[in-house]
C-alpha positions as CSV (number, residue, x, y, z in Angstrom):
1,M,-55.4,-36.0,-23.3
2,A,-54.8,-36.6,-26.8
3,E,-51.3,-36.8,-28.3
4,K,-50.9,-35.2,-31.5
5,L,-48.5,-37.2,-34.1
6,F,-47.1,-35.9,-37.4
7,F,-46.5,-38.6,-40.2
8,S,-44.4,-37.4,-43.1
9,H,-45.3,-38.3,-46.9
10,D,-42.0,-39.8,-46.7
11,I,-43.1,-42.4,-43.8
12,I,-46.6,-43.0,-45.1
13,N,-45.1,-44.0,-48.6
14,A,-42.5,-46.3,-46.8
15,W,-45.2,-47.8,-44.9
16,C,-47.2,-48.4,-48.0
17,D,-44.4,-49.5,-50.0
18,D,-43.5,-52.3,-47.5
19,A,-47.4,-52.9,-47.3
20,K,-47.4,-52.2,-43.4
21,V,-50.2,-49.8,-43.8
22,T,-52.9,-48.9,-46.5
23,F,-53.7,-45.1,-47.1
24,E,-56.9,-44.0,-48.8
25,N,-58.9,-40.6,-48.1
26,N,-56.7,-39.5,-45.3
27,V,-57.5,-42.7,-43.6
28,L,-54.2,-44.7,-42.4
29,T,-55.0,-48.1,-41.5
30,I,-52.3,-50.4,-39.9
31,R,-52.5,-53.9,-41.5
32,S,-50.4,-55.8,-38.8
33,G,-51.8,-57.1,-35.8
34,K,-55.0,-55.8,-34.5
35,P,-55.9,-53.5,-37.8
36,R,-56.7,-50.0,-36.6
37,S,-57.6,-46.8,-38.5
38,Y,-56.8,-43.2,-37.9
39,K,-58.5,-40.2,-39.6
40,L,-55.4,-38.0,-40.7
41,E,-55.4,-34.3,-41.4
42,P,-53.2,-32.5,-43.9
43,A,-50.5,-30.6,-42.0
44,F,-47.0,-29.2,-42.0
45,R,-44.4,-29.3,-39.6
46,F,-42.1,-26.1,-39.3
47,I,-38.1,-27.0,-40.0
48,R,-36.5,-24.0,-40.0
49,V,-36.7,-20.3,-41.3
50,S,-35.4,-20.2,-44.8
51,G,-31.7,-18.7,-44.8
52,D,-31.4,-20.0,-41.5
53,D,-32.6,-16.3,-40.0
54,R,-33.9,-16.3,-36.5
55,D,-37.8,-17.3,-35.6
56,P,-39.4,-14.4,-34.5
57,H,-43.0,-16.5,-33.9
58,G,-41.5,-19.5,-32.4
59,L,-42.7,-21.8,-35.2
60,I,-39.8,-24.0,-35.6
61,G,-40.7,-27.5,-34.4
62,E,-44.6,-26.8,-34.4
63,I,-46.9,-28.6,-36.6
64,K,-49.9,-26.9,-37.9
65,T,-53.0,-28.2,-39.8
66,D,-54.1,-26.7,-42.9
67,K,-56.9,-25.0,-41.0
68,E,-54.9,-23.6,-38.6
69,L,-52.8,-22.0,-41.1
70,K,-55.5,-20.6,-43.1
71,A,-56.7,-19.0,-39.8
72,M,-53.2,-17.5,-39.3
73,E,-53.2,-16.1,-42.7
74,A,-50.1,-18.2,-43.8
75,D,-49.2,-18.8,-47.1
76,V,-48.0,-22.5,-48.1
77,Y,-46.6,-23.5,-51.4
78,L,-45.2,-27.0,-51.4
79,S,-42.3,-27.0,-48.8
80,S,-42.2,-23.2,-48.2
81,C,-44.7,-21.1,-45.6
82,I,-44.7,-17.5,-45.2
83,F,-46.4,-16.1,-42.2
84,Q,-45.9,-12.2,-41.6
85,D,-43.3,-11.9,-44.0
86,V,-40.9,-14.4,-42.4
87,P,-40.3,-17.3,-44.8
88,Y,-40.0,-20.9,-43.1
89,D,-39.3,-24.1,-44.5
90,V,-41.9,-26.8,-43.8
91,E,-42.4,-30.6,-44.2
92,Q,-45.6,-31.8,-45.5
93,G,-47.6,-34.6,-44.3
94,Y,-50.4,-35.4,-42.1
95,V,-51.4,-35.1,-38.6
96,A,-53.5,-37.7,-36.5
97,Q,-54.9,-37.1,-32.6
98,I,-54.1,-40.4,-30.6
99,A,-56.2,-40.9,-27.6
100,E,-54.6,-43.7,-26.1
101,K,-51.0,-45.4,-26.5
102,D,-50.9,-47.6,-29.3
103,E,-47.9,-49.9,-29.3
104,T,-48.5,-51.0,-32.9
105,L,-48.1,-47.5,-34.3
106,E,-45.3,-47.2,-32.0
107,E,-43.3,-50.1,-33.3
108,L,-44.0,-48.8,-36.7
109,L,-42.3,-45.5,-36.3
110,T,-39.3,-47.2,-34.3
111,Q,-38.9,-49.7,-37.1
112,Y,-38.7,-46.6,-39.8
113,L,-36.7,-44.8,-37.8
114,L,-34.1,-47.4,-37.5
115,K,-34.3,-48.2,-41.1
116,V,-33.7,-44.5,-42.2
117,M,-31.0,-44.0,-39.5
118,I,-28.7,-47.1,-40.5
């Protein structure tokens, strides 16, 4: 079963700045070890309901692609999304479907998290 991984703009930019990856035309290419490329799709991660109200749709923590949001008839603008009159704060980024475990990708994610947490 494919795993859905979300990459925020901040993560991709940090990796590009460190020359660990290249990112062109929605293709992320890992430059270290055995080079691998992943086709990414624009997506949004639901962070919270704006104003910290309850989440009647259970979207907090969910990742939705542009296509999924259009099918839901949700309206997105920058870091906000309105779904059925409920405003959400969202994080822009990209999603990849990873069919198999990728240790290089996991290592990059671990290094990034350690860097931003310290």
